[in-house]
Backbone as CSV, one residue per row, in Angstrom:
resi,resn,N_x,N_y,N_z,CA_x,CA_y,CA_z,C_x,C_y,C_z
1,LEU,-84.900,-79.903,6.059,-85.591,-78.600,6.600,-86.403,-77.910,5.571
2,HIS,-85.612,-77.897,4.362,-86.300,-77.077,3.137,-87.719,-77.559,2.849
3,LYS,-87.902,-78.964,2.921,-89.057,-79.549,2.349,-90.072,-79.211,3.500
4,ALA,-89.763,-79.342,4.738,-90.821,-79.012,5.923,-91.195,-77.636,5.851
5,TRP,-90.075,-76.683,5.808,-90.384,-75.295,5.807,-91.316,-74.836,4.674
6,HIS,-91.012,-75.308,3.499,-91.695,-74.934,2.373,-93.014,-75.820,2.079
7,ARG,-93.162,-76.882,2.960,-94.256,-77.799,2.802,-94.327,-78.403,1.373
8,ASP,-93.167,-78.795,0.875,-93.093,-79.231,-0.358,-92.074,-80.354,-0.561
9,PRO,-92.625,-81.707,-0.625,-91.467,-82.975,-0.500,-90.665,-82.832,-1.770
10,GLN,-90.904,-82.037,-2.893,-90.085,-82.119,-3.998,-88.967,-80.967,-3.873
11,ARG,-89.047,-80.229,-2.761,-88.131,-79.274,-2.709,-86.755,-79.662,-2.384
12,ALA,-85.672,-79.234,-2.765,-84.181,-79.633,-2.467,-83.999,-80.938,-2.788
13,GLY,-84.076,-81.330,-4.223,-84.050,-82.457,-4.909,-82.394,-82.912,-4.727
14,GLY,-82.144,-84.119,-5.307,-80.910,-84.682,-5.254,-79.798,-83.813,-5.654
15,SER,-80.142,-83.064,-6.902,-78.948,-82.125,-7.513,-78.564,-81.115,-6.551
16,VAL,-79.555,-80.709,-5.882,-79.458,-79.473,-4.841,-78.492,-80.033,-3.832
17,ILE,-78.840,-81.204,-3.344,-78.101,-81.855,-2.319,-76.669,-81.977,-2.508
18,VAL,-76.314,-82.535,-3.912,-74.881,-82.700,-4.362,-74.286,-81.198,-4.407
19,GLN,-75.140,-80.265,-4.964,-74.549,-79.115,-5.015,-74.086,-78.635,-3.787
20,MET,-74.924,-78.603,-2.667,-74.670,-78.128,-1.287,-73.442,-78.770,-0.876
21,ALA,-73.285,-79.966,-0.873,-72.319,-80.858,-0.428,-70.866,-80.747,-1.098
22,VAL,-70.998,-80.577,-2.405,-69.715,-80.493,-3.121,-69.231,-79.199,-3.559
23,GLU,-69.998,-78.726,-4.160,-69.712,-77.117,-4.747,-69.709,-75.994,-3.611
24,ASN,-70.726,-76.207,-2.841,-70.924,-74.984,-1.869,-69.753,-75.195,-0.744
25,ASN,-69.570,-76.493,-0.348,-68.409,-76.772,0.723,-67.116,-76.204,0.049
26,ALA,-66.743,-76.679,-1.198,-65.608,-76.224,-1.722,-65.461,-74.665,-1.952
27,ALA,-66.324,-74.123,-2.255,-66.416,-72.573,-2.346,-66.297,-71.956,-1.025
28,LEU,-66.959,-72.464,0.122,-66.757,-71.966,1.394,-65.424,-72.058,1.792
29,ALA,-64.776,-73.392,1.740,-63.351,-73.672,2.030,-62.442,-72.797,1.355
30,GLY,-62.771,-72.488,0.076,-61.957,-71.631,-0.914,-61.878,-70.229,-0.320
31,SER,-62.935,-69.843,0.277,-62.870,-68.441,0.954,-61.800,-68.474,2.023
32,PHE,-61.414,-69.413,2.511,-60.471,-69.464,3.693,-59.313,-69.805,3.108
33,PHE,-59.172,-70.723,2.167,-57.997,-71.085,1.502,-57.743,-70.893,0.048
34,PRO,-57.624,-69.529,-0.323,-57.696,-69.162,-1.715,-56.606,-69.652,-2.632
35,GLN,-55.558,-70.146,-1.995,-54.580,-70.745,-2.950,-54.746,-72.234,-3.292
36,ALA,-55.741,-72.846,-2.398,-55.900,-74.343,-2.575,-56.729,-74.452,-3.762
37,ARG,-56.498,-75.566,-4.410,-57.440,-76.189,-5.571,-58.395,-77.104,-4.883
38,LEU,-59.747,-76.718,-4.860,-60.877,-77.443,-4.092,-61.765,-77.752,-5.150
39,GLY,-62.549,-78.858,-4.544,-63.882,-79.320,-5.336,-63.497,-80.176,-6.391
40,VAL,-62.218,-80.486,-6.606,-62.031,-81.725,-7.649,-61.118,-82.893,-7.085
41,LEU,-61.176,-83.827,-7.925,-60.139,-85.046,-7.586,-59.293,-84.963,-8.756
42,ALA,-58.087,-84.337,-8.396,-57.056,-84.130,-9.388,-55.714,-84.102,-8.721
43,ALA,-54.541,-84.450,-9.479,-53.283,-84.308,-8.937,-52.898,-82.902,-8.440
44,GLY,-52.482,-82.805,-7.482,-52.100,-81.423,-6.846,-53.303,-80.688,-6.125
45,ALA,-54.520,-81.259,-6.261,-55.669,-80.792,-5.625,-55.776,-81.100,-4.035
46,PHE,-56.306,-80.327,-3.331,-56.501,-80.548,-1.859,-57.748,-81.510,-1.804
47,ALA,-57.558,-82.806,-1.898,-58.787,-83.564,-1.951,-58.660,-84.695,-0.943
48,ASP,-59.637,-84.792,-0.171,-59.947,-85.829,0.926,-60.987,-86.797,0.292
49,MET,-60.921,-88.006,0.472,-62.030,-88.874,0.121,-62.015,-90.070,0.853
50,ILE,-63.141,-90.831,0.855,-63.310,-92.083,1.724,-63.783,-93.157,0.559
51,LEU,-63.437,-94.403,0.997,-64.009,-95.424,0.169,-64.980,-96.220,1.192
52,VAL,-66.166,-96.571,0.603,-66.979,-97.191,1.506,-67.407,-98.641,0.992
53,ASP,-67.669,-99.552,1.989,-68.356,-100.878,1.630,-69.798,-100.793,1.795
54,TYR,-70.371,-100.451,0.702,-71.873,-100.081,0.674,-72.551,-101.191,-0.239
55,HIS,-73.495,-101.555,0.192,-74.578,-102.521,-0.388,-75.874,-101.878,-0.339
56,ALA,-76.350,-101.401,-1.606,-77.426,-100.553,-1.657,-78.669,-101.454,-1.394
57,PRO,-79.684,-101.123,-0.567,-80.797,-101.886,-0.197,-81.788,-101.685,-1.258
58,THR,-81.721,-100.750,-2.025,-82.555,-100.563,-3.198,-81.756,-100.335,-4.502
59,PRO,-82.361,-100.450,-5.732,-81.586,-100.023,-6.939,-80.900,-98.758,-6.653
60,LEU,-79.548,-98.686,-7.073,-78.699,-97.408,-7.050,-78.697,-96.804,-8.430
61,THR,-79.093,-95.542,-8.457,-79.292,-94.922,-9.758,-78.721,-93.457,-9.513
62,ALA,-78.483,-92.914,-10.748,-77.823,-91.453,-10.488,-79.089,-90.521,-9.960
63,GLY,-80.210,-90.892,-10.032,-81.382,-89.985,-9.439,-81.490,-90.232,-7.970
64,ASN,-81.070,-91.415,-7.372,-81.258,-91.614,-6.024,-79.915,-91.588,-5.178
65,LEU,-78.613,-91.390,-5.906,-77.370,-91.405,-5.315,-77.255,-90.584,-4.187
66,PRO,-77.736,-89.274,-4.237,-77.579,-88.384,-3.136,-78.249,-88.825,-1.869
67,TRP,-79.431,-89.551,-2.105,-80.248,-90.061,-0.847,-79.641,-91.319,-0.530
68,GLN,-78.981,-92.087,-1.268,-78.377,-93.342,-0.789,-77.177,-92.852,0.225
69,ILE,-76.414,-91.984,-0.314,-75.366,-91.463,0.412,-75.831,-90.797,1.823
70,LEU,-76.847,-89.919,1.828,-77.332,-89.271,2.819,-78.099,-90.192,3.876
71,PHE,-78.766,-91.179,3.557,-79.550,-92.081,4.450,-78.987,-93.407,4.466
72,GLY,-78.058,-93.795,3.630,-77.646,-95.231,3.601,-76.204,-95.383,4.108
73,PHE,-75.426,-94.442,4.148,-73.935,-94.514,4.474,-73.949,-94.242,6.086
74,ASP,-73.071,-94.909,6.642,-72.658,-94.787,8.153,-71.193,-94.961,8.328
75,ALA,-70.637,-94.405,9.364,-69.251,-94.396,9.496,-68.525,-95.803,9.463
76,GLY,-69.400,-96.840,9.974,-68.849,-98.004,9.831,-68.610,-98.923,8.566
77,MET,-69.076,-98.075,7.512,-68.754,-98.560,6.222,-67.469,-98.088,5.415
78,VAL,-66.844,-97.128,6.092,-65.668,-96.579,5.456,-64.564,-97.642,5.717
79,THR,-64.072,-97.906,4.470,-62.861,-98.930,4.411,-61.475,-98.204,4.325
80,THR,-61.397,-97.036,3.654,-60.267,-96.307,3.323,-60.538,-94.928,3.300
81,THR,-59.405,-94.207,3.870,-59.490,-92.699,4.029,-58.316,-92.101,3.559
82,ILE,-58.468,-91.343,2.400,-57.285,-90.502,1.907,-57.390,-89.056,2.162
83,CYS,-56.355,-88.540,2.599,-56.380,-87.126,3.152,-55.099,-86.443,2.243
84,SER,-55.476,-85.430,1.582,-54.458,-84.729,0.879,-53.262,-85.611,0.184
85,GLY,-54.122,-86.751,-0.503,-53.291,-87.721,-1.286,-52.655,-88.779,-0.529
86,LYS,-52.659,-88.675,0.750,-51.929,-89.804,1.659,-53.088,-90.719,2.283
87,VAL,-52.939,-91.973,2.139,-53.690,-93.006,2.511,-53.563,-93.074,4.093
88,LEU,-54.356,-92.808,4.997,-54.437,-92.800,6.234,-55.031,-94.048,6.728
89,MET,-56.064,-94.771,6.185,-56.584,-95.950,6.684,-56.791,-96.679,5.359
90,ARG,-56.365,-97.852,5.532,-56.660,-99.016,4.402,-57.478,-100.206,4.895
91,ASP,-58.364,-100.757,4.401,-58.952,-101.945,4.852,-59.387,-101.730,6.326
92,ARG,-59.702,-100.650,6.807,-60.139,-100.340,8.060,-59.017,-100.444,9.172
93,ALA,-57.868,-100.361,8.747,-56.555,-100.421,9.576,-55.897,-99.139,9.194
94,LEU,-55.636,-98.351,10.503,-54.829,-97.021,10.453,-53.500,-97.387,10.083
95,LEU,-52.833,-96.705,9.270,-51.538,-96.786,8.829,-50.582,-95.925,9.541
96,PHE,-51.053,-94.746,10.314,-50.238,-93.899,10.680,-49.962,-93.965,12.310
97,LEU,-50.836,-94.948,12.914,-50.810,-95.016,14.298,-50.786,-96.473,14.790
98,ASP,-50.259,-96.847,15.868,-50.312,-98.092,16.505,-51.500,-98.318,17.290
99,GLU,-52.493,-98.877,16.786,-53.761,-98.910,17.442,-53.472,-99.989,18.692
100,ALA,-52.959,-101.007,18.554,-52.688,-101.860,19.736,-51.972,-101.160,20.870
101,GLN,-50.910,-100.273,20.488,-50.068,-99.603,21.505,-51.068,-98.556,22.302
102,ILE,-51.838,-97.980,21.458,-52.826,-96.951,21.994,-53.790,-97.472,22.834
103,ALA,-54.363,-98.624,22.635,-55.377,-99.397,23.415,-54.662,-99.786,24.725
104,ALA,-53.342,-100.380,24.614,-52.774,-100.837,25.727,-52.433,-99.661,26.739
105,ARG,-51.962,-98.545,26.329,-51.665,-97.380,27.052,-53.000,-96.978,27.625
106,SER,-54.124,-96.949,26.909,-55.377,-96.416,27.450,-55.897,-97.276,28.719
107,ARG,-55.611,-98.574,28.490,-55.973,-99.562,29.518,-55.133,-99.249,30.760
108,GLU,-53.848,-98.868,30.615,-53.063,-98.499,31.725,-53.438,-97.354,32.537
109,LEU,-53.920,-96.373,31.772,-54.279,-94.959,32.270,-55.826,-95.116,32.843
110,ALA,-56.659,-96.099,32.391,-58.050,-95.940,32.626,-58.361,-95.835,34.221
111,ALA,-57.505,-96.777,34.960,-57.804,-96.612,36.422,-57.731,-95.129,37.199
112,ALA,-56.689,-94.557,36.632,-56.437,-93.147,37.223,-57.590,-92.305,36.710
113,VAL,-57.857,-92.451,35.440,-59.149,-91.548,34.928,-60.514,-91.741,35.735
114,TRP,-60.761,-93.251,35.900,-61.933,-93.440,36.685,-62.068,-92.968,38.236
115,GLN,-60.686,-92.765,38.835,-60.543,-92.432,40.232,-60.870,-90.831,40.156
116,ARG,-60.687,-90.111,39.099,-61.013,-88.786,39.067,-62.431,-88.478,38.724
117,VAL,-63.085,-89.451,38.086,-64.375,-89.165,37.619,-65.518,-89.234,38.773
């Protein structure tokens, strides 16, 4: 939006996008959770992260990394999710839920749901 509003294709470069995504989000969250250590990957910090299986369609450089993330990543590429130091998903498998059990229960309840729709 910054580029269109200002009619400047150079507006809001990659470094600005990284600052908005990393630093500004951590600062905003810090205003709600002042005791939390945010914006860093370190022992004891409130750090959530994902690992992605990403194969860049163009050369991946420090200069285009923000754009690769913004336009190249999608949810299907996430292989691992870590929340507050706890691995919740590894190799696309949830570690804290029984997906087969949930799917089976969903199938059991589906008929009743469709009758109400």
